[in-house]
N, C-alpha and C positions, 0 to 999 in steps of 0.2 A: 617783318625783316627789313633791314636797312635798304636793301636793293629794291624791294617792292615799293617802298615809300618814294623812291626816286623816279619811278616810271609813271609820269603824269603828263597829261595834255598833249597827246600825239596829234589830235586833230587841229588843235590851235597851232602847234608847231609847224604842221604841214601848211596851213593857211598862211602863216607868217613867211615861211620859206618861199612859197609861190608868189606872194605879194611883193616881196623884196627882189625876187628874180625878174619881175616884169621889166626892170630897167637894166638888167644884166645882159651879158653877151651870150644869150641862149635863144634858140628859136622857139616858136610856138609848137613846132613838131617835137622838139625835145621835151617840152612840158607835157604835151599830149601823151607821148610814149611813157613818160614817168607816171602820169596819172592813171593810164591804162594798166600798167604793171602793178601799181600801188593798189588800185581797186580789186584787181584779180587776186592779189595776195591776201588782202583783207577778207575777201569773200571766201577764200580757202581757210581762213582762220590763222594765217601765217603772218603775225605782226612783225616778226623779225625780218622776214624777207621784205615786207612793206617798207619798214624803216630803212633798210639798205637801199632800196630804190630812191627814196627821198634823199638819203645821204649822198649817193652818187650824183644826183641832180644838183644838190647844194654845193658839192665840191667844184662842179663845172660852172655853176651860176655865180657863186660868191668867192670861191677859192677855199683852199684847205684850212686856212687859219681864221676864217670869218667866224664871228660869234655863233651864228646859227649852225654852221658846220661843226663847230666844237660841241655844241649842245646835242646835235644828232649823233655824232660819234660816240658821245658818252651814253646816249640812250641805246644805241645799237649794241655797245659792249654789255650793258646791263641785261638786255634781252638774251644775248648769247649766254650770259651767266645763268639767267633763269632757266634756260633750256638745258643746262648741264654741260655746255661746251666751254669748259673752264679755261683751257689753254688758249683757244682762239679769243675768248673774252678778255683774257689778260693782255694779249697783244693789242687788241683794239682799244682797250682802256688806257694802256700806256701811250698809244698814239693820241688819244683824246687829251691826255695830260700835256704832251708836247705841244699840241695845238693850243691848248688853253694858256700855257705859259707864253707862247708867242702872242696870243691875242690880248691877254689880260695881265700878264706878269706872273711871278712865282706864286703869289698868294691871292690873286684876283679871280673873278668869275666863279666857276664851280671847282676851284682847286681843292678845297676841303673835301667836297663830295667825291671828286674823281679819285683822290688818294685813298679814301675809304673804300671805294669800289674796287680799286686794284688789290688792296689787301684782302677783300672778300674773295675776289677771283682767284688769287693765289691759294687761298685756303681750300678751294675745291679740288686742287690737284697736287699740291705740295704740302706734305705733312710738316716740313721744317718751319721754324718760326722766324728766321731772319728776314726773309723777303716780306712776309706779312707785316712784321713790326716796323720795317723800314718805312712803308707807306702809311701805316696807322700812326706812327709817331710824327710823321710829317703833317698829317691832318691835324693832330693836336697842336703842333707848332703854329699852324695857320690860325687856329682859333685863338691862341695866345696873342699872336700878332694883331688880331682884330679886337683885342681887348675883352675876350670872352673866357678868360681863364677861370674865373670864379662865377660860372654860370651853369644852369641846368643843362644846357646843350653840351658843355664840356664834360660834365659828370656823366651824362647819358652816353657820350661817346666812349668814355673810360669803361663803362659797363659793357657796351657793345663789343669793344675790343677784347675785353677779358673773356666774355662768353664765346666769341669767335675762336680765340686761341685754345679753348677747351675742345674744339672740334678736330676731327681728322687725326687724332692720336699724336699730335705734335708735342704734347707735354710729357709723354712717357719717356723713361730714361733707359739707362743701360747699366749693366754690372761691370765694374772695373776690378782689376786684381792688383794688389800692391804686395811687394815682396819685402819681408823683414826678417830679422834674425832673432833667435832666442838664445842669448848667451848663457842662460841658466842651465841649459842642457849640455851634457859632456860632448855630444857629437855636433854641437853648434848647429842645431836643426834650423833650416830655412823655413820660416812661416809664410803662408800666402793668405792675405786678408782680402776677402771679397766685399765690395760695397756697392750698393745700388743708389743711384742718384737720378731723380727725374727733374723736370723743368716747370713744375707747377708754380714755382716762385716767380717765373716770368709773367704769368697772368696775375699773380697775387699783387704785384707792385701797382698795377692799374686799379685794382679794387681798393687797395690801401689808400691810394691817392683820392679815389672817389669818396671813401669814408671821411677823410679829413675835410675835403671841400664841402661834402654834403651837410656837415654840421651847421653850416651857415646859410643853407639854401632851403630850409624848411618853409620859409615864408613864400618862396616861389613855387615849391612843389611839396606839399605836406606829406607826400608818400615816398619821397626820394630815399629816405633811410631804409624803408621796408624793401624797396626795389634793390638796393645795394645788398641787403641781407640775403636775398634770394640768390644773387650771383655768387656771393661769398660762400653760401651754403653748398651750392652746386660744385664749386671748386674744391672745397674741403672734403666733400663726399667722394668726388672723383679721385682726389689725391689719396685718401685713405684706402679706397678700393684698389688703386694701383699698387700701393705699398703693401697691402695685405696679400697680393699675389706673389710677392717676392719669396723665394724658397727659404726655408729654415736655415739658419746658420750664416745668412748674409746680412751684413750691416745695412740698415735703411729699411728693414721690414718693420711693419707696425704689428703689435701684438693683438690678439683677438680681443682682450679686455680693453685696450686703448681704442681699438676700432669701434667696438660697441658703445663705448663712452662718448666717442665723437658723434656717432650717429644719433644717440639720444639727445645730445646737446643741440645738434643741428635741427632735429625734428622739433624740439621746443622753440627754437628761434624762428623756424619757418611757420609754426602755428601762430606765433605772435604777429609775424608779418602778415599772414593771411587774415588775421583778425582786423588789422589796420586797413588792409586793402579792400576788405569786404564792405567797408563803409560806402564804397562806390564801386559796385561790382561791374557795371557797364564800362566805366572808365578804365578800370584796372584788370579787365578780363584776361588779357594776355599774360600779365604778371602773375595772376592767381593760377593760371594753367601751368606756367613755368614752375611755380612754387610746389604745386602738387605733383608735377613730374619728378622733381627732386625727392619728394616724399616717397613716390613710387620706387625710385632708385634705392632709397634707404631700406625700404621693405624688401626689395630684391636682394640687396647685399646681405641683409639679415636672413635671407631665405625664408621669409614669412609669406608663404603663398596665400594663407587665409586673409592676411591684412591686404595684400595686393588685390585679391578677389573682391574684398569689401569696398575698396576704393572704386572698383568698377561698378558694382551693383548699386551703390548709393549715388552714382552719378558724379562723383568727384572729378573723374576724368572720362573723356571719350575722344579717342583718336581715329574714329572711323573715317574721317575725311582725309587722313594723312597717309593711308596705306591702301594699295590696290588689293582687292579680294584674293588675287592669286598669291599674295605674299603673306596671307594670314593663316595660321594653323591653330587647331584646338590644343589645349594644354591641360594636363592632369593636375591633381592636387599636389603631387610630389614634383611637379616641374617637367615631366616628360612631355615631349612634343608628339602629337598624333598626326598621322598622315591624313590629308584632306579626304573626306568622304569614306574613310576607312576607320577601323578601330585599333589597328596595330600601332605600336609605338615606333617612332623613329629613334635611331640610336643617338639622340641628342637631348640634353636636359638644360633648361635655361639657367639652372644654378651651377652646373658643372663647369661652365666656361668662365665663371667669375674668378676662379683661382688659377686659371691657365696663363702662361706667359710664353707664347710662341713668338719667335722672331718673324717679323714681317718680310715677305719676299719682295723683291724689286723687279720691275719690268725692264725692258732693254734700255730705257732712258733713265734707269736707276730711280724711278718713282715708285714708292711703296704701293703694292697691290692690296687693295682692300679685300679682306676675307669675308665671305658670307657668314653670318651668325644670327642667332635669334635673340630678341629682346622681348620682355613682357609688355603688353599694351592693353588698354581698355577699349573694347569695341562694342558699342551699343549695350553697355551693361554687363559685358562678359570678358573675363580675363583670357587673352589669347597670346600666341607667340607670333611676332612679326619678323619676317626674314629681311635682314639688312644686307646691302651690297650685292644683291642679285635680283634681277627683275622677275625671273621665273626659275623654278627648280622642279625636277622630276623626282618621283619616288626613288628611282634607281640611283640618283645622285645623292639622296639623303641616307639610303640604307647602307 
């Protein structure tokens, strides 16, 4: 993930901060207290608290807008993001951007990285797209200003943005009603036409730009076209699944035949991309995993439990490290979820939720509440159901 790539060199950053502080207006006692708190936090495995101690020290020693303080503010925000504290991370990262602009100007320093980080932080707690794209687009503008428009870095950023926009349900749409009249009827009947529109085109524009630029970048990254194919396939599959859930009689719904044709096409394109990426499995491992996860989604949308199970038994996918055992449930051949350590079925089927379209509820701050649901996953060679958006759940809650 982008945020994980940014969290580097804490020890070096600490040493640099202390070295530069030796001539600043801080006492040895201040430094000793900071180091004591830092060591205690690190001993407890709390890197976030440790960085906060260093950040507080840097603000006093160097000032809020000093380069090291900017760097530490950014790192602290990223750690909050990693911890799932998305709202607090957003505020800290926005502060990092303000400090960066003061220290380095609108596009200097880590302006690109911080804008990307803010976009990612918003995606953790806001399903809407406008705030995310505001900062993502600014990051792209910075790369252009630096002369990196036609570069692998720019295209990779386009892909990262498109994939992020697919998360958190922000691309789903709504059904609108339009009133019209039917003059052919004697009673001048008033027609109501319902139409469903989603926002997948918002992510698609980034992928289309990546495709166009990627044509001239094969010399810099021979796998770039295959990487773009994976992102585009993921988007197309999600879009088809979304429109397939639209009720009959509403414009914007995709037919079963069209949906199946799209899945077959994307499966073929993914297999071609996998063949290319497999020439260097170690280098392309994360992209191969992403491609096979899209293939799993295609099998899921097609309600092909046998194919899903085969992808698990042959080792194509293994997500054991991604889910806590408390969130994993046995699954039958027909998709029914079984209660852990019992044989009775839970009143949930991983295939039944595919065609449901329930309106999301909002909390008191009008932020969408993520509903718990099951998805199929491969766990050590076995097809299982993983519970999403709930850390633990009891049998009573499931029945």
